[in-house]
PQR file with spaces between the fields and no chain letter, atoms N, CA, C, O and H, PARSE charges and radii, in Angstrom:
ATOM       1  N    VAL     1      30.758   24.575    6.187 -0.4000 1.5000
ATOM       2  CA   VAL     1      30.140   23.158    6.333 -0.0000 2.0000
ATOM       3  C    VAL     1      31.569   22.438    6.556  0.5500 1.7000
ATOM       4  O    VAL     1      32.770   22.544    6.309 -0.5500 1.4000
ATOM       5  N    ILE     2      30.457   21.512    7.288 -0.4000 1.5000
ATOM       6  CA   ILE     2      31.536   20.268    7.699 -0.0000 2.0000
ATOM       7  C    ILE     2      31.284   19.204    6.740  0.5500 1.7000
ATOM       8  O    ILE     2      31.065   19.829    5.702 -0.5500 1.4000
ATOM       9  H    ILE     2      29.481   21.425    7.488  0.4000 1.0000
ATOM      10  N    LEU     3      31.153   17.547    6.386 -0.4000 1.5000
ATOM      11  CA   LEU     3      31.658   15.941    6.446 -0.0000 2.0000
ATOM      12  C    LEU     3      32.116   15.999    7.698  0.5500 1.7000
ATOM      13  O    LEU     3      33.168   16.448    8.154 -0.5500 1.4000
ATOM      14  H    LEU     3      31.330   17.040    7.229  0.4000 1.0000
ATOM      15  N    ALA     4      31.115   15.444    8.237 -0.4000 1.5000
ATOM      16  CA   ALA     4      31.988   14.833    9.151 -0.0000 2.0000
ATOM      17  C    ALA     4      31.946   13.067    9.142  0.5500 1.7000
ATOM      18  O    ALA     4      31.049   12.779    9.934 -0.5500 1.4000
ATOM      19  H    ALA     4      30.261   15.080    7.866  0.4000 1.0000
ATOM      20  N    ALA     5      32.507   11.864    8.611 -0.4000 1.5000
ATOM      21  CA   ALA     5      32.614   11.415    8.808 -0.0000 2.0000
ATOM      22  C    ALA     5      33.389   10.039   10.437  0.5500 1.7000
ATOM      23  O    ALA     5      34.473   10.161   11.007 -0.5500 1.4000
ATOM      24  H    ALA     5      33.236   12.098    7.968  0.4000 1.0000
ATOM      25  N    TRP     6      32.570    9.200   10.632 -0.4000 1.5000
ATOM      26  CA   TRP     6      33.089    8.037   11.771 -0.0000 2.0000
ATOM      27  C    TRP     6      33.177    6.489   10.581  0.5500 1.7000
ATOM      28  O    TRP     6      32.822    6.142    9.455 -0.5500 1.4000
ATOM      29  H    TRP     6      31.689    9.100   10.170  0.4000 1.0000
ATOM      30  N    LYS     7      33.616    6.180   11.309 -0.4000 1.5000
ATOM      31  CA   LYS     7      34.382    4.391   11.276 -0.0000 2.0000
ATOM      32  C    LYS     7      33.353    4.071   11.712  0.5500 1.7000
ATOM      33  O    LYS     7      32.647    4.939   12.225 -0.5500 1.4000
ATOM      34  H    LYS     7      33.905    6.461   12.224  0.4000 1.0000
ATOM      35  N    PRO     8      32.864    2.561   11.653 -0.5600 1.5000
ATOM      36  CA   PRO     8      32.414    1.500   13.166  0.2800 2.0000
ATOM      37  C    PRO     8      33.292    1.724   14.275  0.5500 1.7000
ATOM      38  O    PRO     8      34.514    1.689   14.132 -0.5500 1.4000
ATOM      39  N    GLY     9      32.724    1.960   15.402 -0.4000 1.5000
ATOM      40  CA   GLY     9      33.344    1.301   17.108 -0.0000 2.0000
ATOM      41  C    GLY     9      34.285    2.951   16.276  0.5500 1.7000
ATOM      42  O    GLY     9      35.421    3.174   16.696 -0.5500 1.4000
ATOM      43  H    GLY     9      31.731    1.989   15.519  0.4000 1.0000
ATOM      44  N    GLN    10      33.909    3.568   15.580 -0.4000 1.5000
ATOM      45  CA   GLN    10      35.478    5.380   16.214 -0.0000 2.0000
ATOM      46  C    GLN    10      34.008    6.403   16.523  0.5500 1.7000
ATOM      47  O    GLN    10      32.888    6.439   16.014 -0.5500 1.4000
ATOM      48  H    GLN    10      32.987    3.387   15.239  0.4000 1.0000
ATOM      49  N    ARG    11      34.904    7.401   17.960 -0.4000 1.5000
ATOM      50  CA   ARG    11      34.745    7.893   18.331 -0.0000 2.0000
ATOM      51  C    ARG    11      35.380    9.355   18.934  0.5500 1.7000
ATOM      52  O    ARG    11      36.153    9.418   19.890 -0.5500 1.4000
ATOM      53  H    ARG    11      35.814    7.371   18.373  0.4000 1.0000
ATOM      54  N    ASP    12      34.881   10.493   18.165 -0.4000 1.5000
ATOM      55  CA   ASP    12      35.666   11.112   18.188 -0.0000 2.0000
ATOM      56  C    ASP    12      35.952   11.926   19.850  0.5500 1.7000
ATOM      57  O    ASP    12      35.510   11.509   20.921 -0.5500 1.4000
ATOM      58  H    ASP    12      34.253   10.442   17.388  0.4000 1.0000
ATOM      59  N    ALA    13      36.561   12.806   19.700 -0.4000 1.5000
ATOM      60  CA   ALA    13      37.837   13.819   20.440 -0.0000 2.0000
ATOM      61  C    ALA    13      36.035   14.878   21.298  0.5500 1.7000
ATOM      62  O    ALA    13      34.866   15.170   21.043 -0.5500 1.4000
ATOM      63  H    ALA    13      36.919   13.144   18.830  0.4000 1.0000
ATOM      64  N    TRP    14      37.158   15.011   22.395 -0.4000 1.5000
ATOM      65  CA   TRP    14      35.543   16.210   22.925 -0.0000 2.0000
ATOM      66  C    TRP    14      35.661   17.019   22.509  0.5500 1.7000
ATOM      67  O    TRP    14      36.799   17.451   22.325 -0.5500 1.4000
ATOM      68  H    TRP    14      38.107   14.774   22.602  0.4000 1.0000
ATOM      69  N    HIS    15      34.532   17.715   22.107 -0.4000 1.5000
ATOM      70  CA   HIS    15      34.126   19.036   21.341 -0.0000 2.0000
ATOM      71  C    HIS    15      33.148   19.768   22.119  0.5500 1.7000
ATOM      72  O    HIS    15      32.765   19.374   23.221 -0.5500 1.4000
ATOM      73  H    HIS    15      33.608   17.364   22.256  0.4000 1.0000
ATOM      74  N    SER    16      32.644   21.068   21.435 -0.4000 1.5000
ATOM      75  CA   SER    16      31.531   21.611   22.119 -0.0000 2.0000
ATOM      76  C    SER    16      30.591   22.245   20.301  0.5500 1.7000
ATOM      77  O    SER    16      30.664   21.879   19.128 -0.5500 1.4000
ATOM      78  H    SER    16      32.955   21.388   20.540  0.4000 1.0000
ATOM      79  N    HIS    17      30.006   23.047   20.870 -0.4000 1.5000
ATOM      80  CA   HIS    17      29.437   23.732   19.393 -0.0000 2.0000
ATOM      81  C    HIS    17      28.749   24.636   19.344  0.5500 1.7000
ATOM      82  O    HIS    17      27.528   24.696   19.200 -0.5500 1.4000
ATOM      83  H    HIS    17      29.946   23.344   21.824  0.4000 1.0000
ATOM      84  N    PRO    18      30.383   26.315   19.600 -0.5600 1.5000
ATOM      85  CA   PRO    18      28.621   27.319   20.454  0.2800 2.0000
ATOM      86  C    PRO    18      27.777   27.826   19.719  0.5500 1.7000
ATOM      87  O    PRO    18      27.270   28.829   20.221 -0.5500 1.4000
ATOM      88  N    GLY    19      27.530   27.650   19.062 -0.4000 1.5000
ATOM      89  CA   GLY    19      26.838   28.600   17.769 -0.0000 2.0000
ATOM      90  C    GLY    19      25.847   26.954   17.288  0.5500 1.7000
ATOM      91  O    GLY    19      26.280   25.822   17.505 -0.5500 1.4000
ATOM      92  H    GLY    19      27.943   26.835   18.654  0.4000 1.0000
ATOM      93  N    GLN    20      24.438   27.288   16.594 -0.4000 1.5000
ATOM      94  CA   GLN    20      23.011   26.690   16.381 -0.0000 2.0000
ATOM      95  C    GLN    20      23.986   25.978   14.955  0.5500 1.7000
ATOM      96  O    GLN    20      25.134   26.399   14.811 -0.5500 1.4000
ATOM      97  H    GLN    20      24.086   28.208   16.418  0.4000 1.0000
ATOM      98  N    LEU    21      23.460   24.948   14.001 -0.4000 1.5000
ATOM      99  CA   LEU    21      23.539   23.921   13.325 -0.0000 2.0000
ATOM     100  C    LEU    21      23.022   23.617   12.928  0.5500 1.7000
ATOM     101  O    LEU    21      21.967   23.751   13.548 -0.5500 1.4000
ATOM     102  H    LEU    21      22.527   24.606   14.117  0.4000 1.0000
ATOM     103  N    ALA    22      22.842   23.024   11.870 -0.4000 1.5000
ATOM     104  CA   ALA    22      22.155   22.505   10.810 -0.0000 2.0000
ATOM     105  C    ALA    22      22.514   20.793   10.515  0.5500 1.7000
ATOM     106  O    ALA    22      23.712   20.749   10.233 -0.5500 1.4000
ATOM     107  H    ALA    22      23.699   22.915   11.367  0.4000 1.0000
ATOM     108  N    ALA    23      22.027   19.656   10.486 -0.4000 1.5000
ATOM     109  CA   ALA    23      23.004   18.439   10.051 -0.0000 2.0000
ATOM     110  C    ALA    23      22.446   18.142    8.764  0.5500 1.7000
ATOM     111  O    ALA    23      21.390   18.728    8.528 -0.5500 1.4000
ATOM     112  H    ALA    23      21.054   19.693   10.715  0.4000 1.0000
ATOM     113  N    TYR    24      22.717   17.675    8.216 -0.4000 1.5000
ATOM     114  CA   TYR    24      21.930   16.773    7.320 -0.0000 2.0000
ATOM     115  C    TYR    24      23.063   14.924    6.871  0.5500 1.7000
ATOM     116  O    TYR    24      24.226   14.767    6.497 -0.5500 1.4000
ATOM     117  H    TYR    24      23.576   17.199    8.407  0.4000 1.0000
ATOM     118  N    SER    25      22.077   14.056    7.137 -0.4000 1.5000
ATOM     119  CA   SER    25      22.392   13.059    7.295 -0.0000 2.0000
ATOM     120  C    SER    25      22.396   11.812    5.253  0.5500 1.7000
ATOM     121  O    SER    25      21.504   11.394    4.515 -0.5500 1.4000
ATOM     122  H    SER    25      21.132   14.184    7.441  0.4000 1.0000
ATOM     123  N    LEU    26      24.237   11.736    5.240 -0.4000 1.5000
ATOM     124  CA   LEU    26      24.135   11.316    4.380 -0.0000 2.0000
ATOM     125  C    LEU    26      24.221    9.949    4.011  0.5500 1.7000
ATOM     126  O    LEU    26      24.090    9.552    2.853 -0.5500 1.4000
ATOM     127  H    LEU    26      24.962   12.076    5.840  0.4000 1.0000
ATOM     128  N    THR    27      24.590    8.737    5.667 -0.4000 1.5000
ATOM     129  CA   THR    27      24.337    7.439    5.760 -0.0000 2.0000
ATOM     130  C    THR    27      23.351    7.474    6.882  0.5500 1.7000
ATOM     131  O    THR    27      23.249    8.412    7.673 -0.5500 1.4000
ATOM     132  H    THR    27      24.697    9.059    6.608  0.4000 1.0000
ATOM     133  N    GLY    28      22.663    6.431    6.894 -0.4000 1.5000
ATOM     134  CA   GLY    28      22.237    5.577    8.705 -0.0000 2.0000
ATOM     135  C    GLY    28      22.895    5.958    9.353  0.5500 1.7000
ATOM     136  O    GLY    28      23.879    6.431    8.786 -0.5500 1.4000
ATOM     137  H    GLY    28      22.746    5.669    6.252  0.4000 1.0000
ATOM     138  N    CYS    29      22.906    6.048   10.688 -0.4000 1.5000
ATOM     139  CA   CYS    29      23.998    5.705   11.797 -0.0000 2.0000
ATOM     140  C    CYS    29      23.078    5.449   12.697  0.5500 1.7000
ATOM     141  O    CYS    29      21.918    5.859   12.745 -0.5500 1.4000
ATOM     142  H    CYS    29      22.107    5.663   11.149  0.4000 1.0000
ATOM     143  N    GLU    30      23.969    4.357   13.810 -0.4000 1.5000
ATOM     144  CA   GLU    30      23.323    4.336   15.225 -0.0000 2.0000
ATOM     145  C    GLU    30      24.606    4.652   15.531  0.5500 1.7000
ATOM     146  O    GLU    30      25.671    4.331   15.005 -0.5500 1.4000
ATOM     147  H    GLU    30      24.911    4.024   13.770  0.4000 1.0000
ATOM     148  N    ALA    31      24.246    5.560   16.783 -0.4000 1.5000
ATOM     149  CA   ALA    31      25.134    6.663   17.614 -0.0000 2.0000
ATOM     150  C    ALA    31      24.994    6.647   18.782  0.5500 1.7000
ATOM     151  O    ALA    31      23.847    6.373   19.134 -0.5500 1.4000
ATOM     152  H    ALA    31      23.380    5.820   17.211  0.4000 1.0000
ATOM     153  N    ARG    32      25.958    6.899   19.846 -0.4000 1.5000
ATOM     154  CA   ARG    32      26.164    7.064   21.452 -0.0000 2.0000
ATOM     155  C    ARG    32      26.340    8.577   21.456  0.5500 1.7000
ATOM     156  O    ARG    32      27.136    8.797   20.543 -0.5500 1.4000
ATOM     157  H    ARG    32      26.890    7.122   19.561  0.4000 1.0000
ATOM     158  N    LEU    33      26.039    9.585   21.953 -0.4000 1.5000
ATOM     159  CA   LEU    33      26.499   10.720   22.414 -0.0000 2.0000
ATOM     160  C    LEU    33      26.961   10.796   23.405  0.5500 1.7000
ATOM     161  O    LEU    33      26.162   10.967   24.326 -0.5500 1.4000
ATOM     162  H    LEU    33      25.392    9.407   22.694  0.4000 1.0000
ATOM     163  N    HIS    34      28.294   10.722   23.733 -0.4000 1.5000
ATOM     164  CA   HIS    34      28.673   11.089   25.364 -0.0000 2.0000
ATOM     165  C    HIS    34      28.619   12.859   25.665  0.5500 1.7000
ATOM     166  O    HIS    34      29.078   13.793   25.007 -0.5500 1.4000
ATOM     167  H    HIS    34      28.944   10.583   22.985  0.4000 1.0000
ATOM     168  N    THR    35      27.461   12.806   27.605 -0.4000 1.5000
ATOM     169  CA   THR    35      27.835   14.094   27.984 -0.0000 2.0000
ATOM     170  C    THR    35      29.209   14.170   28.615  0.5500 1.7000
ATOM     171  O    THR    35      29.897   13.149   28.621 -0.5500 1.4000
ATOM     172  H    THR    35      27.088   12.047   28.140  0.4000 1.0000
ATOM     173  N    SER    36      29.641   15.225   29.116 -0.4000 1.5000
ATOM     174  CA   SER    36      30.238   15.345   30.340 -0.0000 2.0000
ATOM     175  C    SER    36      29.312   14.851   31.703  0.5500 1.7000
ATOM     176  O    SER    36      28.099   15.040   31.793 -0.5500 1.4000
ATOM     177  H    SER    36      29.082   16.054   29.112  0.4000 1.0000
ATOM     178  N    GLY    37      30.078   14.242   32.643 -0.4000 1.5000
ATOM     179  CA   GLY    37      30.138   13.705   33.369 -0.0000 2.0000
ATOM     180  C    GLY    37      29.472   12.348   33.447  0.5500 1.7000
ATOM     181  O    GLY    37      28.607   11.984   34.244 -0.5500 1.4000
ATOM     182  H    GLY    37      31.063   14.089   32.570  0.4000 1.0000
ATOM     183  N    GLY    38      30.182   11.510   32.228 -0.4000 1.5000
ATOM     184  CA   GLY    38      29.782   10.817   32.362 -0.0000 2.0000
ATOM     185  C    GLY    38      28.114    9.823   31.473  0.5500 1.7000
ATOM     186  O    GLY    38      28.032    8.595   31.452 -0.5500 1.4000
ATOM     187  H    GLY    38      30.884   11.806   31.581  0.4000 1.0000
ATOM     188  N    LYS    39      27.392   10.461   31.069 -0.4000 1.5000
ATOM     189  CA   LYS    39      26.223   10.153   30.658 -0.0000 2.0000
ATOM     190  C    LYS    39      26.352    9.761   29.077  0.5500 1.7000
ATOM     191  O    LYS    39      27.251    9.761   28.236 -0.5500 1.4000
ATOM     192  H    LYS    39      27.458   11.459   31.087  0.4000 1.0000
ATOM     193  N    TYR    40      24.992    9.434   29.128 -0.4000 1.5000
ATOM     194  CA   TYR    40      25.347    9.744   27.380 -0.0000 2.0000
ATOM     195  C    TYR    40      23.451    8.688   27.028  0.5500 1.7000
ATOM     196  O    TYR    40      22.636    8.026   27.670 -0.5500 1.4000
ATOM     197  H    TYR    40      24.261    9.434   29.811  0.4000 1.0000
ATOM     198  N    VAL    41      23.709    9.282   25.354 -0.4000 1.5000
ATOM     199  CA   VAL    41      22.799    9.154   25.611 -0.0000 2.0000
ATOM     200  C    VAL    41      22.352    8.398   23.340  0.5500 1.7000
ATOM     201  O    VAL    41      22.442    9.124   22.350 -0.5500 1.4000
ATOM     202  H    VAL    41      24.371    9.819   24.831  0.4000 1.0000
ATOM     203  N    ASP    42      21.939    6.868   23.331 -0.4000 1.5000
ATOM     204  CA   ASP    42      21.727    7.047   22.856 -0.0000 2.0000
ATOM     205  C    ASP    42      20.738    6.763   21.564  0.5500 1.7000
ATOM     206  O    ASP    42      19.557    6.473   21.755 -0.5500 1.4000
ATOM     207  H    ASP    42      21.866    6.279   24.136  0.4000 1.0000
ATOM     208  N    GLY    43      21.510    6.904   19.726 -0.4000 1.5000
ATOM     209  CA   GLY    43      20.064    7.504   19.002 -0.0000 2.0000
ATOM     210  C    GLY    43      20.450    6.582   17.839  0.5500 1.7000
ATOM     211  O    GLY    43      21.041    5.507   17.941 -0.5500 1.4000
ATOM     212  H    GLY    43      22.470    7.140   19.571  0.4000 1.0000
ATOM     213  N    SER    44      19.831    7.435   16.227 -0.4000 1.5000
ATOM     214  CA   SER    44      19.808    6.812   15.346 -0.0000 2.0000
ATOM     215  C    SER    44      19.539    8.065   13.797  0.5500 1.7000
ATOM     216  O    SER    44      18.792    9.031   13.643 -0.5500 1.4000
ATOM     217  H    SER    44      19.350    8.308   16.144  0.4000 1.0000
ATOM     218  N    ASN    45      20.246    7.606   13.192 -0.4000 1.5000
ATOM     219  CA   ASN    45      19.193    8.937   12.315 -0.0000 2.0000
ATOM     220  C    ASN    45      19.380    8.051   11.165  0.5500 1.7000
ATOM     221  O    ASN    45      20.038    7.012   11.122 -0.5500 1.4000
ATOM     222  H    ASN    45      20.852    6.821   13.317  0.4000 1.0000
ATOM     223  N    LYS    46      18.648    8.664   10.165 -0.4000 1.5000
ATOM     224  CA   LYS    46      18.146    8.398    8.984 -0.0000 2.0000
ATOM     225  C    LYS    46      18.703    8.535    7.778  0.5500 1.7000
ATOM     226  O    LYS    46      18.610    9.716    7.444 -0.5500 1.4000
ATOM     227  H    LYS    46      18.114    9.508   10.200  0.4000 1.0000
ATOM     228  N    LYS    47      19.319    7.790    6.840 -0.4000 1.5000
ATOM     229  CA   LYS    47      19.490    8.576    5.266 -0.0000 2.0000
ATOM     230  C    LYS    47      18.566    9.254    4.984  0.5500 1.7000
ATOM     231  O    LYS    47      17.426    8.894    4.690 -0.5500 1.4000
ATOM     232  H    LYS    47      19.394    6.831    7.111  0.4000 1.0000
ATOM     233  N    GLY    48      19.220   10.837    5.094 -0.4000 1.5000
ATOM     234  CA   GLY    48      18.296   12.034    4.002 -0.0000 2.0000
ATOM     235  C    GLY    48      17.763   12.259    5.411  0.5500 1.7000
ATOM     236  O    GLY    48      16.773   12.984    5.511 -0.5500 1.4000
ATOM     237  H    GLY    48      20.146   11.129    5.334  0.4000 1.0000
ATOM     238  N    GLY    49      18.217   11.803    6.358 -0.4000 1.5000
ATOM     239  CA   GLY    49      17.396   12.477    7.789 -0.0000 2.0000
ATOM     240  C    GLY    49      18.015   14.551    8.045  0.5500 1.7000
ATOM     241  O    GLY    49      19.093   15.110    7.842 -0.5500 1.4000
ATOM     242  H    GLY    49      19.020   11.213    6.277  0.4000 1.0000
ATOM     243  N    ALA    50      16.856   14.978    8.480 -0.4000 1.5000
ATOM     244  CA   ALA    50      18.429   16.467    8.489 -0.0000 2.0000
ATOM     245  C    ALA    50      17.686   16.921    9.949  0.5500 1.7000
ATOM     246  O    ALA    50      16.664   16.435   10.433 -0.5500 1.4000
ATOM     247  H    ALA    50      15.980   14.524    8.644  0.4000 1.0000
ATOM     248  N    ASN    51      18.468   17.923   10.447 -0.4000 1.5000
ATOM     249  CA   ASN    51      17.878   18.259   12.285 -0.0000 2.0000
ATOM     250  C    ASN    51      18.515   19.466   12.335  0.5500 1.7000
ATOM     251  O    ASN    51      19.473   20.013   11.788 -0.5500 1.4000
ATOM     252  H    ASN    51      19.299   18.317   10.053  0.4000 1.0000
ATOM     253  N    PHE    52      18.022   19.614   12.827 -0.4000 1.5000
ATOM     254  CA   PHE    52      18.354   21.525   13.548 -0.0000 2.0000
ATOM     255  C    PHE    52      18.530   21.252   15.297  0.5500 1.7000
ATOM     256  O    PHE    52      17.713   20.688   16.025 -0.5500 1.4000
ATOM     257  H    PHE    52      17.244   19.170   13.271  0.4000 1.0000
ATOM     258  N    ASN    53      20.358   22.064   15.831 -0.4000 1.5000
ATOM     259  CA   ASN    53      20.494   21.575   16.673 -0.0000 2.0000
ATOM     260  C    ASN    53      21.063   22.986   17.240  0.5500 1.7000
ATOM     261  O    ASN    53      21.682   23.686   16.438 -0.5500 1.4000
ATOM     262  H    ASN    53      21.021   22.521   15.239  0.4000 1.0000
ATOM     263  N    PRO    54      20.887   23.470   18.628 -0.5600 1.5000
ATOM     264  CA   PRO    54      20.732   24.712   19.306  0.2800 2.0000
ATOM     265  C    PRO    54      22.110   24.691   20.189  0.5500 1.7000
ATOM     266  O    PRO    54      22.120   23.628   20.809 -0.5500 1.4000
ATOM     267  N    ILE    55      22.840   25.176   20.371 -0.4000 1.5000
ATOM     268  CA   ILE    55      24.318   25.267   21.092 -0.0000 2.0000
ATOM     269  C    ILE    55      24.762   24.098   21.583  0.5500 1.7000
ATOM     270  O    ILE    55      24.431   23.805   22.732 -0.5500 1.4000
ATOM     271  H    ILE    55      22.833   26.039   19.867  0.4000 1.0000
ATOM     272  N    ILE    56      25.254   23.567   21.132 -0.4000 1.5000
ATOM     273  CA   ILE    56      25.939   21.971   22.015 -0.0000 2.0000
ATOM     274  C    ILE    56      27.205   21.743   22.929  0.5500 1.7000
ATOM     275  O    ILE    56      28.295   21.633   22.367 -0.5500 1.4000
ATOM     276  H    ILE    56      25.523   23.805   20.199  0.4000 1.0000
ATOM     277  N    PRO    57      27.124   21.659   24.435 -0.5600 1.5000
ATOM     278  CA   PRO    57      27.814   21.573   25.087  0.2800 2.0000
ATOM     279  C    PRO    57      29.277   20.246   24.799  0.5500 1.7000
ATOM     280  O    PRO    57      29.270   19.532   23.795 -0.5500 1.4000
ATOM     281  N    SER    58      29.901   20.197   25.397 -0.4000 1.5000
ATOM     282  CA   SER    58      30.771   19.672   25.854 -0.0000 2.0000
ATOM     283  C    SER    58      30.211   18.015   25.220  0.5500 1.7000
ATOM     284  O    SER    58      29.498   17.244   25.863 -0.5500 1.4000
ATOM     285  H    SER    58      29.907   20.776   26.212  0.4000 1.0000
ATOM     286  N    HIS    59      30.675   17.801   24.026 -0.4000 1.5000
ATOM     287  CA   HIS    59      30.160   15.443   24.245 -0.0000 2.0000
ATOM     288  C    HIS    59      31.410   15.386   22.939  0.5500 1.7000
ATOM     289  O    HIS    59      32.262   16.084   22.389 -0.5500 1.4000
ATOM     290  H    HIS    59      31.254   18.428   23.504  0.4000 1.0000
ATOM     291  N    SER    60      30.906   14.248   22.930 -0.4000 1.5000
ATOM     292  CA   SER    60      31.537   12.943   21.775 -0.0000 2.0000
ATOM     293  C    SER    60      30.683   11.818   20.780  0.5500 1.7000
ATOM     294  O    SER    60      29.780   10.994   20.926 -0.5500 1.4000
ATOM     295  H    SER    60      30.214   13.681   23.376  0.4000 1.0000
ATOM     296  N    LEU    61      31.016   12.012   20.363 -0.4000 1.5000
ATOM     297  CA   LEU    61      29.661   10.946   19.210 -0.0000 2.0000
ATOM     298  C    LEU    61      30.763    9.704   18.922  0.5500 1.7000
ATOM     299  O    LEU    61      31.877    9.851   18.420 -0.5500 1.4000
ATOM     300  H    LEU    61      31.749   12.681   20.244  0.4000 1.0000
ATOM     301  N    GLU    62      30.046    8.214   19.454 -0.4000 1.5000
ATOM     302  CA   GLU    62      30.324    7.150   18.459 -0.0000 2.0000
ATOM     303  C    GLU    62      29.803    6.817   18.078  0.5500 1.7000
ATOM     304  O    GLU    62      28.619    7.154   18.091 -0.5500 1.4000
ATOM     305  H    GLU    62      29.141    8.095   19.861  0.4000 1.0000
ATOM     306  N    ASN    63      30.407    5.645   17.271 -0.4000 1.5000
ATOM     307  CA   ASN    63      29.575    5.319   15.869 -0.0000 2.0000
ATOM     308  C    ASN    63      30.060    4.184   16.234  0.5500 1.7000
ATOM     309  O    ASN    63      31.203    3.759   16.403 -0.5500 1.4000
ATOM     310  H    ASN    63      31.368    5.371   17.260  0.4000 1.0000
ATOM     311  N    ARG    64      28.692    3.616   16.364 -0.4000 1.5000
ATOM     312  CA   ARG    64      28.207    2.495   16.775 -0.0000 2.0000
ATOM     313  C    ARG    64      27.300    0.803   16.064  0.5500 1.7000
ATOM     314  O    ARG    64      26.876   -0.253   16.535 -0.5500 1.4000
ATOM     315  H    ARG    64      27.763    3.961   16.227  0.4000 1.0000
ATOM     316  N    GLY    65      27.409    1.501   14.646 -0.4000 1.5000
ATOM     317  CA   GLY    65      26.785    1.246   13.597 -0.0000 2.0000
ATOM     318  C    GLY    65      28.373    0.602   13.024  0.5500 1.7000
ATOM     319  O    GLY    65      29.462    1.084   13.333 -0.5500 1.4000
ATOM     320  H    GLY    65      27.753    2.359   14.263  0.4000 1.0000
ATOM     321  N    ARG    66      28.107   -0.853   11.931 -0.4000 1.5000
ATOM     322  CA   ARG    66      28.669   -1.614   11.171 -0.0000 2.0000
ATOM     323  C    ARG    66      28.756   -1.165   10.242  0.5500 1.7000
ATOM     324  O    ARG    66      28.934   -2.026    9.381 -0.5500 1.4000
ATOM     325  H    ARG    66      27.222   -1.245   11.679  0.4000 1.0000
ATOM     326  N    THR    67      28.721    0.285    9.669 -0.4000 1.5000
ATOM     327  CA   THR    67      28.778    0.887    8.078 -0.0000 2.0000
ATOM     328  C    THR    67      29.340    1.620    8.813  0.5500 1.7000
ATOM     329  O    THR    67      29.347    1.433   10.030 -0.5500 1.4000
ATOM     330  H    THR    67      28.576    0.985   10.368  0.4000 1.0000
ATOM     331  N    GLU    68      30.283    3.196    7.895 -0.4000 1.5000
ATOM     332  CA   GLU    68      30.970    4.081    7.694 -0.0000 2.0000
ATOM     333  C    GLU    68      29.006    5.122    8.269  0.5500 1.7000
ATOM     334  O    GLU    68      27.818    4.932    8.006 -0.5500 1.4000
ATOM     335  H    GLU    68      30.278    3.348    6.906  0.4000 1.0000
ATOM     336  N    CYS    69      29.949    6.315    9.255 -0.4000 1.5000
ATOM     337  CA   CYS    69      28.743    7.279    9.392 -0.0000 2.0000
ATOM     338  C    CYS    69      29.123    8.589    8.977  0.5500 1.7000
ATOM     339  O    CYS    69      30.133    9.252    9.213 -0.5500 1.4000
ATOM     340  H    CYS    69      30.913    6.470    9.469  0.4000 1.0000
ATOM     341  N    GLN    70      28.119    8.815    8.322 -0.4000 1.5000
ATOM     342  CA   GLN    70      28.502   10.712    7.467 -0.0000 2.0000
ATOM     343  C    GLN    70      27.621   10.867    8.156  0.5500 1.7000
ATOM     344  O    GLN    70      26.895   10.204    8.897 -0.5500 1.4000
ATOM     345  H    GLN    70      27.299    8.276    8.130  0.4000 1.0000
ATOM     346  N    THR    71      27.821   12.369    7.661 -0.4000 1.5000
ATOM     347  CA   THR    71      26.724   13.621    8.050 -0.0000 2.0000
ATOM     348  C    THR    71      27.656   15.357    7.114  0.5500 1.7000
ATOM     349  O    THR    71      28.812   15.630    6.792 -0.5500 1.4000
ATOM     350  H    THR    71      28.411   12.907    7.059  0.4000 1.0000
ATOM     351  N    VAL    72      26.745   15.841    7.055 -0.4000 1.5000
ATOM     352  CA   VAL    72      27.021   17.450    6.908 -0.0000 2.0000
ATOM     353  C    VAL    72      26.592   18.296    7.308  0.5500 1.7000
ATOM     354  O    VAL    72      25.429   18.642    7.101 -0.5500 1.4000
ATOM     355  H    VAL    72      25.806   15.619    7.317  0.4000 1.0000
ATOM     356  N    ILE    73      27.608   19.034    8.180 -0.4000 1.5000
ATOM     357  CA   ILE    73      26.909   19.941    9.133 -0.0000 2.0000
ATOM     358  C    ILE    73      27.073   21.483    8.694  0.5500 1.7000
ATOM     359  O    ILE    73      27.854   22.056    7.935 -0.5500 1.4000
ATOM     360  H    ILE    73      28.553   18.753    8.348  0.4000 1.0000
ATOM     361  N    VAL    74      26.417   21.741    9.186 -0.4000 1.5000
ATOM     362  CA   VAL    74      26.170   24.035    7.690 -0.0000 2.0000
ATOM     363  C    VAL    74      26.294   23.913    9.705  0.5500 1.7000
ATOM     364  O    VAL    74      25.755   23.114   10.470 -0.5500 1.4000
ATOM     365  H    VAL    74      25.782   21.275    9.802  0.4000 1.0000
ATOM     366  N    GLY    75      27.346   25.223   10.013 -0.4000 1.5000
ATOM     367  CA   GLY    75      27.394   26.017   11.549 -0.0000 2.0000
ATOM     368  C    GLY    75      27.697   27.490   10.934  0.5500 1.7000
ATOM     369  O    GLY    75      28.311   27.768    9.904 -0.5500 1.4000
ATOM     370  H    GLY    75      27.784   25.872    9.391  0.4000 1.0000
ATOM     371  N    LYS    76      27.198   28.181   11.697 -0.4000 1.5000
ATOM     372  CA   LYS    76      27.215   30.358   11.278 -0.0000 2.0000
ATOM     373  C    LYS    76      28.344   30.111   12.002  0.5500 1.7000
ATOM     374  O    LYS    76      28.302   29.232   12.863 -0.5500 1.4000
ATOM     375  H    LYS    76      26.699   27.955   12.533  0.4000 1.0000
ATOM     376  N    LYS    77      29.246   30.666   11.828 -0.4000 1.5000
ATOM     377  CA   LYS    77      30.461   31.434   11.631 -0.0000 2.0000
ATOM     378  C    LYS    77      30.835   32.429   12.644  0.5500 1.7000
ATOM     379  O    LYS    77      31.861   33.096   12.506 -0.5500 1.4000
ATOM     380  H    LYS    77      29.280   31.380   11.128  0.4000 1.0000
C-alpha cells in the first residue's frame, strides 16, 4: 500500500508498475500521464474515485492542478 502525493506542478520520476493495482483518490486531481516516446494523456480523478489498472509500462505523472493530489495505491507484491 502506497500513499502517493504530488504538489501542484510536481512531476514524479519515470517508473513502471509491473503488476496490476487499484487506486483510490483521496483528493480531486488534474493530471497528465507522460508515456515513453514523448506522448501524454490528460485526465482527472474525483475525490473518492477508485479504479483498477492493468500492468503499466514506463510513465511519469504530473499534477496539473492547483492543489495537492493524493492517491492510495494498492498493488500485489
